PAZAPA-4460 file (N, C-alpha, C; in steps of 0.05 Angstrom, whole numbers, plus 32768, in hexadecimal, padded with zeros to 4 digits):
% residues 322
    n_x    n_y    n_z   ca_x   ca_y   ca_z    c_x    c_y    c_z   seq   type   mol
   7F9A   81FD   7BD4   7FA2   8212   7BE8   7FB4   8205   7BFD     1      M     A
   7FCB   8211   7C02   7FDE   8206   7C15   7FD6   820C   7C31     2      S     A
   7FDE   81FA   7C44   7FD8   81FF   7C60   7FEB   8213   7C6B     3      S     A
   7FE5   8220   7C82   7FF7   8233   7C8F   8012   8227   7C95     4      P     A
   8012   820C   7C9C   802B   81FF   7CA2   803D   81FE   7C8A     5      E     A
   8031   81F6   7C73   8042   81F4   7C5B   804B   820F   7C51     6      S     A
   803A   8224   7C55   8042   823F   7C4D   8059   8249   7C5D     7      A     A
   8057   8244   7C78   806C   824E   7C89   8086   823E   7C84     8      S     A
   8083   8223   7C7F   809A   8213   7C79   80A8   821C   7C60     9      G     A
   8099   8225   7C4C   80A5   822E   7C33   80B2   8249   7C35    10      A     A
   80A7   8259   7C48   80B2   8274   7C4A   80CD   8275   7C59    11      S     A
   80D2   8261   7C6B   80EB   8261   7C79   8104   825F   7C67    12      A     A
   8104   824B   7C54   811B   824A   7C42   811E   8264   7C31    13      P     A
   8107   826F   7C29   8108   8288   7C19   8115   829E   7C29    14      A     A
   810D   82A1   7C43   8118   82B5   7C54   8136   82B0   7C58    15      L     A
   813D   8296   7C5B   815A   828F   7C5F   816A   8296   7C46    16      S     A
   815F   8290   7C2F   816D   8297   7C15   8170   82B5   7C13    17      A     A
   815B   82C4   7C1A   815D   82E1   7C19   8172   82EC   7C2C    18      R     A
   8173   82DF   7C44   8187   82E8   7C58   81A3   82E3   7C4E    19      A     A
   81A7   82CB   7C41   81C2   82C4   7C37   81C9   82D7   7C21    20      R     A
   81B6   82DE   7C0F   81BC   82F0   7BF9   81C1   830C   7C03    21      D     A
   81B3   8314   7C19   81B7   832E   7C25   81D2   8330   7C31    22      G     A
   81DB   831A   7C3E   81F6   8319   7C4B   820B   831A   7C35    23      W     A
   8207   830C   7C1F   821A   830D   7C09   821B   8329   7BFD    24      A     A
   8204   8336   7BFB   8204   8352   7BF0   8213   8364   7C02    25      A     A
   8210   8361   7C1D   821E   8372   7C30   823C   836D   7C2D    26      A     A
   8245   8355   7C2B   8262   834F   7C28   826C   835A   7C0D    27      Q     A
   825C   8358   7BF8   8263   8363   7BDE   8268   8382   7BE1    28      F     A
   8255   838F   7BEE   8258   83AC   7BF1   8270   83B3   7C03    29      A     A
   8274   83A3   7C18   828B   83A9   7C2A   82A6   83A5   7C1B    30      L     A
   82A8   8390   7C0C   82C1   838B   7BFD   82C6   83A1   7BE9    31      S     A
   82B1   83AA   7BDA   82B4   83BF   7BC7   82BC   83D9   7BD5    32      G     A
   82B0   83DF   7BEC   82B7   83F7   7BFB   82D3   83F7   7C05    33      L     A
   82DB   83E0   7C11   82F6   83DE   7C1C   830B   83DF   7C06    34      V     A
   8307   83D0   7BF0   831B   83D1   7BDB   831C   83EC   7BCE    35      W     A
   8306   83FA   7BCB   8306   8415   7BC1   8315   8428   7BD3    36      G     A
   8311   8424   7BED   831E   8435   7C01   833C   842F   7C04    37      A     A
   8345   8418   7BFA   8361   8410   7BFE   8374   8425   7BF4    38      S     A
   836D   8433   7BDE   837F   8447   7BD2   8380   8460   7BE4    39      F     A
   836B   8466   7BF2   836B   847B   7C06   837D   8473   7C1D    40      L     A
   837B   845A   7C26   838B   8450   7C3C   83A9   8451   7C35    41      F     A
   83B0   844A   7C1C   83CB   844B   7C13   83D5   8467   7C14    42      I     A
   83C5   847A   7C09   83CD   8497   7C09   83D3   84A1   7C25    43      A     A
   83C2   849A   7C38   83C6   84A3   7C54   83DF   8495   7C60    44      I     A
   83E2   847B   7C5C   83F8   846D   7C68   8413   8477   7C5D    45      A     A
   8413   8481   7C44   842C   848B   7C39   8436   84A4   7C46    46      L     A
   8425   84B1   7C57   842E   84CA   7C64   8440   84C3   7C7C    47      T     A
   8441   84A9   7C84   8453   84A2   7C9A   8464   8489   7C95    48      G     A
   8461   847E   7C7D   8470   8466   7C76   847B   8468   7C5A    49      M     A
   8490   8459   7C53   849A   8458   7C38   8487   8446   7C28    50      T     A
   8488   8447   7C0E   8476   8436   7BFE   847C   8418   7C02    51      F     A
   8495   8411   7C07   849B   83F5   7C0D   8490   83ED   7C28    52      V     A
   8491   83FE   7C3C   8486   83F8   7C56   8467   83F5   7C54    53      Q     A
   845B   8406   7C44   843D   8404   7C40   8436   83E9   7C35    54      V     A
   8445   83E0   7C20   843F   83C6   7C13   8443   83B0   7C27    55      A     A
   845A   83B1   7C36   8460   839B   7C49   844C   839B   7C60    56      A     A
   8445   83B3   7C6B   8431   83B4   7C80   8416   83A9   7C78    57      G     A
   840E   83B0   7C5F   83F5   83A6   7C55   83F4   8388   7C53    58      R     A
   840A   837C   7C48   840B   835F   7C46   840D   8351   7C61    59      A     A
   841D   835C   7C73   8420   8350   7C8D   8406   8350   7C9D    60      L     A
   83F8   8366   7C9E   83DF   8367   7CAC   83C9   8356   7C9F    61      L     A
   83CA   8355   7C85   83B7   8344   7C76   83BC   8326   7C7D    62      G     A
   83D6   831E   7C7D   83DD   8303   7C83   83D5   82FC   7CA0    63      A     A
   83DA   830E   7CB3   83D3   8309   7CCF   83B5   8305   7CD1    64      V     A
   83A6   8316   7CC5   8388   8315   7CC6   837E   82FB   7CBA    65      T     A
   8388   82F4   7CA3   837F   82DB   7C96   8388   82C2   7CA7    66      L     A
   83A0   82C4   7CB2   83AA   82AE   7CC3   8398   82AA   7CDB    67      G     A
   838F   82BF   7CE7   837C   82BD   7CFE   8362   82B0   7CF5    68      L     A
   8359   82B8   7CDE   8340   82AC   7CD3   8343   828F   7CCE    69      I     A
   835A   8287   7CC3   8360   826B   7CBE   8360   825B   7CD8    70      V     A
   836C   8267   7CED   836C   8259   7D07   8350   8256   7D13    71      L     A
   8340   826B   7D10   8325   826A   7D1C   8314   8256   7D0D    72      V     A
   8316   8256   7CF2   8305   8244   7CE2   8311   8228   7CDF    73      T     A
   832A   8225   7CE8   8338   820C   7CE7   833B   8201   7CCA    74      R     A
   833F   8213   7CB8   8344   820C   7C9C   835F   81FE   7C9A    75      D     A
   8360   81EA   7C88   837A   81DC   7C84   838A   81EA   7C6F    76      R     A
   83A4   81ED   7C75   83B7   81F7   7C61   83BD   81E1   7C4C    77      L     A
   83C4   81E9   7C34   83CB   81D4   7C20   83E3   81C3   7C29    78      P     A
   83E2   81A9   7C22   83F8   8197   7C27   8411   81A1   7C18    79      A     A
   8429   819C   7C24   8441   81A6   7C17   8445   8198   7BFC    80      W     A
   844B   81A8   7BE8   844F   819E   7BCD   8451   81B5   7BB9    81      G     A
   844E   81AE   7B9F   8451   81C3   7B8A   843F   81DB   7B8D    82      P     A
   8428   81D7   7B9B   8415   81ED   7B9D   8422   8206   7BAA    83      I     A
   8435   8201   7BBC   8442   8218   7BC9   8453   8228   7BB6    84      Y     A
   845E   821B   7BA2   846D   822A   7B8D   845A   823C   7B7E    85      G     A
   8443   8231   7B77   842F   8241   7B69   8425   8258   7B7A    86      H     A
   8421   8253   7B94   8418   8268   7BA6   842D   827D   7BAA    87      L     A
   8446   8275   7BA9   845C   8289   7BAB   845B   829C   7B93    88      A     A
   8456   8290   7B7B   8454   82A1   7B63   843D   82B5   7B66    89      V     A
   8426   82AB   7B70   840F   82BC   7B74   8416   82D2   7B89    90      V     A
   8423   82CA   7B9E   842A   82DE   7BB3   843A   82F4   7BA9    91      G     A
   844D   82EE   7B97   845E   8303   7B8B   844F   8314   7B77    92      V     A
   8440   8307   7B65   8433   8315   7B4F   8419   8322   7B56    93      T     A
   840B   8316   7B6A   83F1   8321   7B72   83F2   8334   7B8A    94      F     A
   8409   8333   7B98   840B   8344   7BB0   8424   8355   7BB0    95      C     A
   843C   8348   7BB0   8455   8357   7BB3   8457   836D   7B9E    96      V     A
   8457   8366   7B85   845C   8379   7B6F   8446   838F   7B6E    97      L     A
   842C   8387   7B6D   8417   839D   7B6B   8416   83AE   7B84    98      P     A
   841A   83A2   7B9C   841A   83B3   7BB4   8430   83C8   7BB3    99      Y     A
   8448   83C0   7BAA   845E   83D3   7BA8   8459   83E7   7B93   100      L     A
   844F   83DF   7B7C   844A   83F1   7B66   8435   8406   7B6C   101      L     A
   841E   83FD   7B78   8409   8410   7B7E   8413   8424   7B94   102      F     A
   8420   841A   7BA8   842A   842B   7BBE   843E   843F   7BB3   103      A     A
   8451   8436   7BA2   8464   8448   7B96   8457   845E   7B85   104      W     A
   8444   8455   7B75   8436   8468   7B63   8426   847D   7B72   105      A     A
   841A   8475   7B88   8409   8487   7B96   8419   849D   7BA6   106      Q     A
   8433   849B   7BA5   8442   84B1   7BB0   843F   84CA   7B9F   107      Q     A
   8437   84C7   7B86   8434   84DE   7B74   841A   84DE   7B64   108      S     A
   8409   84CA   7B68   83F0   84C8   7B5A   83D8   84C8   7B6E   109      V     A
   83C3   84D5   7B67   83AB   84D6   7B79   83A0   84BA   7B7E   110      A     A
   8395   84B7   7B96   8389   849C   7B9D   8371   8495   7B8B   111      S     A
   8361   84A9   7B84   834A   84A4   7B73   8353   849A   7B58   112      G     A
   8368   84A6   7B4C   8372   849D   7B33   837D   8480   7B35   113      L     A
   838A   847A   7B4B   8394   845F   7B50   837D   844B   7B4F   114      A     A
   8367   8452   7B5C   8350   8440   7B5C   8344   843C   7B40   115      S     A
   8346   8450   7B2F   833D   844D   7B13   834F   843A   7B04   116      V     A
   8369   843D   7B07   837B   842B   7AFA   8378   840E   7B04   117      Y     A
   8372   840A   7B1D   836D   83EF   7B27   8356   83E2   7B19   118      N     A
   8343   83F1   7B0E   832C   83E6   7B00   8334   83DA   7AE5   119      A     A
   834D   83DF   7ADC   8356   83D2   7AC3   835D   83B5   7AC6   120      T     A
   835C   83AB   7ADF   8365   838F   7AE4   8357   837A   7AD2   121      T     A
   833C   837C   7ACF   832F   8368   7ABE   8339   8369   7AA1   122      P     A
   833F   8380   7A97   834A   8383   7A7C   8365   8375   7A7A   123      I     A
   8377   837B   7A8D   8391   836E   7A8E   838E   8350   7A90   124      M     A
   837B   8347   7AA0   8376   832A   7AA4   836E   831D   7A89   125      T     A
   835C   832A   7A7A   8354   831F   7A60   836B   831D   7A4D   126      A     A
   837C   8332   7A4C   8393   8332   7A3A   83A6   831B   7A41   127      I     A
   83AD   8319   7A5B   83C2   8306   7A63   83B6   82E9   7A62   128      I     A
   839D   82E6   7A69   8391   82CB   7A68   8391   82C0   7A4B   129      A     A
   838D   82D2   7A38   838C   82C9   7A1C   83A7   82C8   7A0E   130      A     A
   83B8   82DC   7A13   83D0   82DE   7A03   83E9   82D2   7A11   131      L     A
   83E9   82D2   7A2B   8401   82C9   7A3A   83FE   82AC   7A44   132      V     A
   83EA   82A8   7A55   83E6   828E   7A60   83D2   827C   7A50   133      L     A
   83C5   8289   7A3D   83B3   827B   7A2B   839F   8268   7A39   134      R     A
   8391   8274   7A4D   837C   8265   7A5A   8360   826B   7A50   135      V     A
   835E   827E   7A3D   8345   8283   7A30   834A   8291   7A16   136      E     A
   8335   8291   7A05   8337   829F   79EC   8326   82B8   79EC   137      R     A
   832F   82CD   79E0   8321   82E6   79E0   830C   82E6   79C9   138      L     A
   82F4   82F0   79D0   82E0   82F4   79BC   82E4   8310   79B0   139      T     A
   82D6   8315   799A   82D9   8330   798E   82D0   8346   79A1   140      R     A
   82BB   8340   79B0   82B1   8354   79C4   82C7   8359   79D9   141      A     A
   82D5   8345   79E1   82EA   8348   79F5   8301   8359   79EA   142      Q     A
   8308   8353   79D1   831D   8362   79C3   8315   8380   79C2   143      V     A
   82FC   8385   79BB   82F2   83A0   79BA   82F3   83AD   79D6   144      L     A
   82EC   839E   79EA   82ED   83A8   7A06   8309   83AF   7A0E   145      G     A
   831C   839E   7A06   8338   83A4   7A0D   8341   83BE   79FF   146      I     A
   833A   83C1   79E5   8341   83D9   79D6   8335   83F2   79E3   147      A     A
   831B   83F0   79EB   830E   8407   79F7   831C   840D   7A12   148      I     A
   8322   83F8   7A21   8330   83FD   7A3B   834B   840A   7A37   149      G     A
   835A   8402   7A22   8374   840F   7A1C   8370   842C   7A15   150      I     A
   835C   8432   7A05   8356   844E   79FE   834F   845E   7A18   151      V     A
   8340   8451   7A2A   8339   845E   7A43   8352   8465   7A53   152      G     A
   8365   8453   7A54   837E   8457   7A62   838D   846F   7A56   153      V     A
   838E   8470   7A3B   839C   8486   7A2E   838E   84A0   7A34   154      V     A
   8373   84A0   7A35   8365   84B9   7A3C   836C   84C1   7A58   155      V     A
   836E   84AE   7A6B   8375   84B5   7A87   8390   84C2   7A88   156      I     A
   83A3   84B6   7A79   83BF   84C0   7A7A   83C0   84DC   7A6E   157      I     A
   83AF   84E1   7A59   83AE   84FC   7A4D   83C7   8504   7A3F   158      G     A
   83CF   84F6   7A2A   83E9   84FC   7A1D   83E9   8518   7A0F   159      P     A
   83D2   8523   7A0A   83D1   853E   79FE   83DC   8554   7A10   160      W     A
   83DD   854D   7A2A   83E8   8561   7A3D   8407   8560   7A3D   161      R     A
   8412   854E   7A2E   842F   854A   7A2E   8437   8534   7A40   162      G     A
   844A   8524   7A37   8453   850D   7A47   846F   8511   7A52   163      I     A
   8471   8511   7A6C   848B   8514   7A79   8490   84FB   7A8B   164      E     A
   84A6   84ED   7A86   84AC   84D6   7A96   84B0   84DD   7AB3   165      L     A
   84B9   84F6   7AB8   84BD   84FF   7AD3   84A4   8507   7AE2   166      G     A
   848D   8508   7AD3   8474   8510   7ADF   8465   84F8   7AEA   167      G     A
   844B   84F6   7AE4   843B   84E0   7AEF   8438   84C9   7ADB   168      D     A
   8446   84CA   7AC4   8443   84B4   7AB1   844E   849A   7ABC   169      L     A
   8466   849A   7AC7   8471   8481   7AD1   8460   8475   7AE8   170      L     A
   8456   8485   7AFB   8444   847A   7B0F   842B   846D   7B03   171      P     A
   8420   847A   7AEE   8409   846F   7AE2   840F   8455   7AD3   172      Q     A
   8427   8454   7AC6   842F   843B   7ABA   8434   8425   7ACF   173      L     A
   843E   842E   7AE6   8443   841B   7AFC   8429   840E   7B05   174      A     A
   8413   841E   7B07   83F9   8414   7B0F   83EE   8400   7AFA   175      M     A
   83F4   8406   7AE0   83EC   83F3   7ACC   83FC   83D9   7ACE   176      L     A
   8416   83DC   7AD6   8426   83C5   7ADB   841A   83B4   7AF2   177      G     A
   840F   83C2   7B07   8404   83B4   7B1D   83EB   83A5   7B15   178      A     A
   83DA   83B1   7B04   83C2   83A2   7AFB   83C9   838C   7AE8   179      T     A
   83DF   838F   7ADA   83E9   8379   7AC9   83F1   8362   7ADA   180      A     A
   83FE   8368   7AF1   8405   8353   7B04   83EC   8344   7B0F   181      C     A
   83D7   8354   7B15   83BE   8348   7B1E   83B3   8336   7B08   182      Y     A
   83B3   8340   7AEF   83A9   8330   7AD9   83B8   8316   7AD5   183      G     A
   83D2   8318   7AD7   83E3   82FF   7AD5   83DC   82EC   7AEB   184      F     A
   83DA   82F6   7B04   83D5   82E4   7B1B   83BA   82D6   7B18   185      S     A
   83A5   82E5   7B11   838B   82DA   7B0E   838A   82C4   7AF9   186      L     A
   8398   82C9   7AE2   839A   82B5   7ACD   83AA   829D   7AD6   187      S     A
   83C0   82A3   7AE4   83D1   828D   7AEF   83C2   827B   7B02   188      Y     A
   83B2   8287   7B14   83A3   8277   7B27   838E   8267   7B18   189      M     A
   8383   8272   7B03   836F   8264   7AF4   837B   824B   7AE6   190      R     A
   8394   824E   7ADE   83A1   8238   7AD0   83AC   8222   7AE2   191      R     A
   83B8   822B   7AF9   83C7   8218   7B0A   83BA   8213   7B25   192      Y     A
   83A7   8223   7B2E   839E   8221   7B4A   837F   8220   7B4B   193      L     A
   8372   8213   7B38   8355   8214   7B39   8349   81FE   7B4B   194      T     A
   8355   81E7   7B4D   834B   81D1   7B5D   835F   81C8   7B72   195      D     A
   8363   81D9   7B86   8377   81D3   7B9A   836C   81C3   7BB2   196      T     A
   8351   81C4   7BB5   8345   81B7   7BCC   834A   81C6   7BE6   197      G     A
   8354   81DE   7BE5   835A   81EF   7BFC   8345   8205   7BFE   198      V     A
   833D   820D   7C15   8329   8223   7C19   8336   823D   7C0E   199      S     A
   8324   824F   7C06   832D   8268   7BFB   833D   8278   7C0F   200      A     A
   8335   8277   7C29   8343   8286   7C3E   835F   827C   7C42   201      V     A
   8362   8261   7C44   837C   8255   7C48   838E   825A   7C30   202      A     A
   8382   8258   7C19   8391   825D   7C00   839C   8279   7BFF   203      F     A
   838A   828D   7C06   8392   82A9   7C05   83A7   82AE   7C1B   204      T     A
   83A3   82A3   7C32   83B6   82A6   7C49   83D2   829E   7C40   205      F     A
   83D5   8288   7C32   83F0   827F   7C2B   83FE   8293   7C18   206      V     A
   83F0   829C   7C02   83FF   82AD   7BF0   8403   82C9   7BFB   207      Y     A
   83F1   82D3   7C0C   83F5   82ED   7C18   840B   82EA   7C2D   208      I     A
   840C   82D3   7C3B   8422   82CF   7C4E   843E   82CF   7C40   209      G     A
   843F   82C2   7C28   8457   82C2   7C19   845F   82DF   7C11   210      V     A
   844B   82EF   7C09   844F   830A   7C01   845A   831A   7C19   211      A     A
   844E   8316   7C31   8457   8324   7C48   8474   831F   7C4E   212      A     A
   847D   8305   7C4D   8499   82FE   7C52   84AB   830C   7C3E   213      L     A
   84A3   830C   7C24   84B4   8318   7C10   84B6   8336   7C15   214      V     A
   84A0   8343   7C1A   84A0   8360   7C1D   84AE   8369   7C37   215      L     A
   84AC   8359   7C4C   84BA   8360   7C65   84D9   835E   7C60   216      L     A
   84E1   834A   7C50   84FD   8347   7C49   8507   835F   7C39   217      T     A
   84F7   8367   7C25   84FE   837E   7C14   8500   8397   7C26   218      I     A
   84EC   839A   7C38   84EC   83B2   7C49   8505   83B4   7C5A   219      T     A
   850D   839E   7C65   8525   839E   7C77   853E   83A6   7C68   220      S     A
   853E   83A1   7C4E   8556   83A7   7C3E   8556   83C3   7C32   221      I     A
   853F   83CB   7C26   853F   83E4   7C17   8530   83FA   7C24   222      V     A
   8521   83F4   7C39   8511   8409   7C45   8510   8407   7C64   223      S     A
   8528   8409   7C71   8528   8406   7C8E   8522   841F   7C9E   224      P     A
   8518   8434   7C90   8512   844E   7C9D   84FE   844A   7CB4   225      E     A
   8500   8459   7CC9   84EC   8458   7CDF   84D1   8461   7CD5   226      P     A
   84BC   8455   7CE1   84A1   845C   7CDA   8499   8475   7CE9   227      L     A
   8487   8485   7CDD   847A   849C   7CEB   845D   8495   7CEF   228      R     A
   8458   8485   7D04   843E   8479   7D08   842B   848C   7D18   229      L     A
   8421   849F   7D0A   840C   84B0   7D16   83F2   84A0   7D15   230      E     A
   83DE   84AA   7D23   83C5   849B   7D25   83B8   8495   7D0A   231      L     A
   83B7   84AA   7CF9   83AC   84A6   7CDF   83BA   8491   7CCE   232      G     A
   83D5   8490   7CD0   83E5   847C   7CC1   83DF   8460   7CCC   233      V     A
   83DD   845E   7CE6   83D8   8443   7CF2   83BD   8439   7CE9   234      I     A
   83A8   844B   7CEB   838D   8442   7CE3   838D   843A   7CC6   235      I     A
   839A   844A   7CB5   839A   8444   7C98   83A7   842A   7C92   236      A     A
   83BF   8424   7C9D   83CD   840B   7C96   83BE   83F3   7CA2   237      I     A
   83B2   83F6   7CBA   83A3   83E0   7CC5   838A   83DA   7CB4   238      V     A
   837C   83EE   7CAC   8364   83EA   7C9B   836D   83DE   7C80   239      L     A
   8383   83E8   7C75   838C   83DE   7C5B   8394   83C1   7C5D   240      L     A
   83A1   83B9   7C73   83AA   839D   7C76   8394   838B   7C7F   241      G     A
   8388   8391   7C96   8375   837F   7CA3   835B   837D   7C92   242      A     A
   8352   8394   7C88   8339   8394   7C78   833F   838F   7C5A   243      L     A
   834F   83A1   7C4E   8353   839F   7C31   8362   8387   7C28   244      G     A
   8374   837C   7C39   8384   8364   7C31   837D   834C   7C42   245      T     A
   8369   834F   7C54   8361   8339   7C65   8344   8332   7C61   246      G     A
   8333   8340   7C70   8316   8339   7C70   8309   833C   7C54   247      F     A
   8312   8350   7C45   8305   8354   7C2B   8308   833C   7C18   248      A     A
   831F   832E   7C1B   8323   8316   7C0B   830F   8300   7C13   249      Y     A
   830A   82FE   7C2D   82F7   82EB   7C37   82DB   82F2   7C2E   250      V     A
   82D4   830B   7C31   82B9   8314   7C28   82B5   830E   7C0B   251      W     A
   82CA   8314   7BFA   82C7   830F   7BDE   82C4   82F2   7BD8   252      N     A
   82D2   82E0   7BE5   82CF   82C4   7BE0   82B3   82BA   7BE9   253      Q     A
   82A8   82C5   7BFE   828D   82BE   7C06   8279   82C6   7BF1   254      N     A
   827D   82DE   7BE5   826B   82E7   7BD0   826E   82D5   7BB7   255      V     A
   8286   82CD   7BB0   828A   82BB   7B9A   827B   82A1   7B9E   256      V     A
   827B   8297   7BB7   826D   827E   7BBC   824E   8282   7BBB   257      R     A
   8245   8299   7BC3   8228   829F   7BC4   821D   82A6   7BA9   258      A     A
   822C   82B7   7B9A   8222   82C2   7B81   822F   82B7   7B68   259      W     A
   8246   82AB   7B6B   8256   82A2   7B54   826B   82B7   7B4D   260      G     A
   8280   82AE   7B3F   8297   82BF   7B3A   828F   82D7   7B27   261      A     A
   827E   82D2   7B14   8278   82E7   7B01   826A   82FF   7B0E   262      T     A
   8256   82F9   7B1E   8247   830E   7B2C   8258   831C   7B41   263      R     A
   8269   830C   7B4F   827A   8317   7B64   828F   8329   7B58   264      A     A
   8298   8324   7B3F   82AD   8335   7B34   82A4   8351   7B2D   265      S     A
   828A   8357   7B2F   8280   8371   7B29   8289   8385   7B3F   266      T     A
   8296   837B   7B54   82A1   838E   7B68   82B6   83A0   7B5B   267      V     A
   82C0   8398   7B44   82D3   83A8   7B35   82C8   83C4   7B2F   268      T     A
   82AE   83C6   7B2B   82A1   83DF   7B23   829C   83F1   7B3B   269      Y     A
   829D   83E6   7B53   8298   83F6   7B6B   82B1   8405   7B74   270      I     A
   82C8   83F6   7B73   82E0   8401   7B7F   82EA   841C   7B74   271      T     A
   82E9   8421   7B59   82F2   843B   7B50   82E0   8452   7B58   272      P     A
   82C6   844C   7B5A   82B3   8461   7B63   82B9   8468   7B80   273      V     A
   82BC   8454   7B91   82C2   8459   7BAD   82DD   8467   7BB0   274      V     A
   82F1   845E   7BA1   830B   846A   7BA2   830C   8488   7B9A   275      G     A
   82FE   848E   7B84   82FD   84AA   7B7B   82EE   84BB   7B8F   276      V     A
   82D7   84B2   7B98   82C7   84C2   7BAB   82D7   84C8   7BC5   277      V     A
   82E3   84B3   7BCF   82F3   84B7   7BE8   830B   84C9   7BE4   278      L     A
   8317   84C7   7BCD   832E   84D9   7BC7   8326   84F6   7BC6   279      G     A
   830E   84FB   7BBB   8304   8517   7BB9   82FB   8521   7BD4   280      I     A
   82EB   8510   7BE3   82DF   8519   7BFC   82F3   851B   7C12   281      V     A
   8305   8506   7C15   8317   8505   7C2C   8331   8514   7C27   282      V     A
   833C   8510   7C0F   8357   851C   7C09   8355   8535   7BF8   283      L     A
   833E   853D   7BEF   833B   8555   7BDF   8347   8553   7BC4   284      G     A
   8348   853B   7BB9   8353   8537   7B9E   8341   8543   7B89   285      E     A
   834C   854B   7B72   833E   8557   7B5D   833F   8546   7B44   286      V     A
   8328   8541   7B37   8328   8531   7B1E   832B   8544   7B07   287      L     A
   833B   853C   7AF3   833C   854A   7ADA   8329   853C   7AC7   288      V     A
   831D   854A   7AB4   8307   8540   7AA4   830D   8525   7A97   289      W     A
   8326   8522   7A8E   832D   850A   7A7F   832E   84F1   7A90   290      N     A
   8331   84F4   7AAA   8333   84DD   7ABC   8318   84CE   7ABE   291      E     A
   8302   84DB   7AC4   82E8   84CD   7AC4   82E0   84C3   7AA9   292      P     A
   82E6   84D2   7A94   82E0   84C9   7A79   82EF   84AF   7A72   293      V     A
   8309   84B0   7A78   8319   8498   7A73   8310   8481   7A85   294      G     A
   8308   8487   7A9E   82FE   8472   7AB0   82E5   8465   7AA5   295      A     A
   82D3   8475   7A99   82BA   846B   7A8E   82C1   8458   7A76   296      A     A
   82D4   8460   7A66   82DD   844E   7A50   82E9   8434   7A5A   297      L     A
   82F8   8436   7A70   8304   841E   7A7B   82EE   840B   7A85   298      V     A
   82D9   8416   7A92   82C3   8405   7A9C   82B4   83F8   7A85   299      I     A
   82AF   8407   7A70   82A2   83FB   7A58   82B3   83E4   7A4D   300      V     A
   82CE   83E9   7A4C   82E0   83D4   7A43   82E0   83BC   7A55   301      G     A
   82DE   83C0   7A6F   82DC   83AA   7A82   82C2   839A   7A7E   302      V     A
   82AC   83A8   7A7A   8292   839B   7A76   8294   8389   7A5D   303      L     A
   82A1   8392   7A48   82A4   8382   7A30   82B7   836B   7A34   304      L     A
   82CE   8371   7A42   82E2   835C   7A46   82D8   8346   7A58   305      A     A
   82C5   834D   7A6B   82B9   8339   7A7C   829F   832D   7A71   306      Q     A
   8299   8334   7A58   8282   832A   7A4A   8268   8332   7A57   307      R     A
   8267   8349   7A62   824F   8353   7A6F   823E   8365   7A5D   308      R     A
   824A   836E   7A47   823B   837C   7A32   823B   836B   7A19   309      L     A
   8223   8367   7A0E   8221   8359   79F4   8226   836C   79DE   310      R     A
   8232   8361   79C8   8239   8372   79B2   8232   8364   7998   311      W     A
   8229   8374   7985   8224   836A   796A   820D   8356   7969   312      G     A
   8212   833F   795C   81FD   832B   7958   81F4   831F   7972   313      R     A
   8206   831C   7985   81FF   8310   799F   81EA   8322   79AC   314      G     A
   81ED   833B   79AB   81DB   834E   79B9   81C0   834E   79AA   315      A     A
   81C1   834D   798F   81A9   834D   797F   8199   8333   7984   316      L     A
   81A8   831C   7985   819B   8303   798B   818E   8302   79A6   317      G     A
   819B   830E   79B9   8191   830E   79D4   8178   831F   79D6   318      A     A
   8177   8335   79C7   815F   8346   79C7   8148   8338   79BA   319      R     A
   814D   832A   79A4   8138   831C   7996   812D   8305   79A8   320      R     A
   813F   82F8   79B6   8137   82E1   79C7   8125   82EC   79DE   321      A     A
   812C   8304   79E7   811B   8310   79FD   8101   8319   79F3   322      G     A
***
């Protein structure tokens, strides 16, 4: 029988571990909520800004937020060298292009639908990691997941209703292009930027800073229109930049450290739910039956592509082992 002292000494680390796990869970929920709400923020910001200005404002505020965090935490930036070339590639493919594509698409596509398309990122990542950058091999279950995800996208598009390039088809393809950019960037980082010795916050600050510079340059050339900064627009772009492109990245990295990358990546399943609910409740958006059906197929495809669903012999073996 243990003494009271030993019992109390054993409970302190347990309480500390529970507290850390609880804080990680809170940050996980916050990042999922903020990223899911990002599509609502984009929709509101577009009422007073051009799509290029929305993308630039998002990157600028995100870079400023992360820069302040780097100053407070005194994180070191990477030493000058080839890493900055790789980070410039990430800044363009992970931020500049997808920010522009999503903002452009949301001029004619509902925010909830945009959040559903964003959930295809893991499928795009699996395809590009295997076929383009060749950083991993696809299993049969992953190939099946990709196929189911593609069927889900087709169901969302609803080709039986007729396909018109002048309608919402091009914006939907643009959003798929954005998630393909995300998939390329994640695979690129896995291949070239895995062991940089730089903190996640400093690492993220550099490539988002690069993106902000590029987008501000583009804005000054192609979109010099004056802003209509009503209160709602200001709140939306600040939340999109400071939270969605700033703090949420930090929260996500903290969750990765606490839970591991695999468990942390399940935030992918939260964002479309949050995005769709906010679109309906706040903006009065209406879902057509094929959109949630297609979204469900996409989620199943993502589960298979991320190896979260066992299939065939692997599943049978796992059940027998249990």
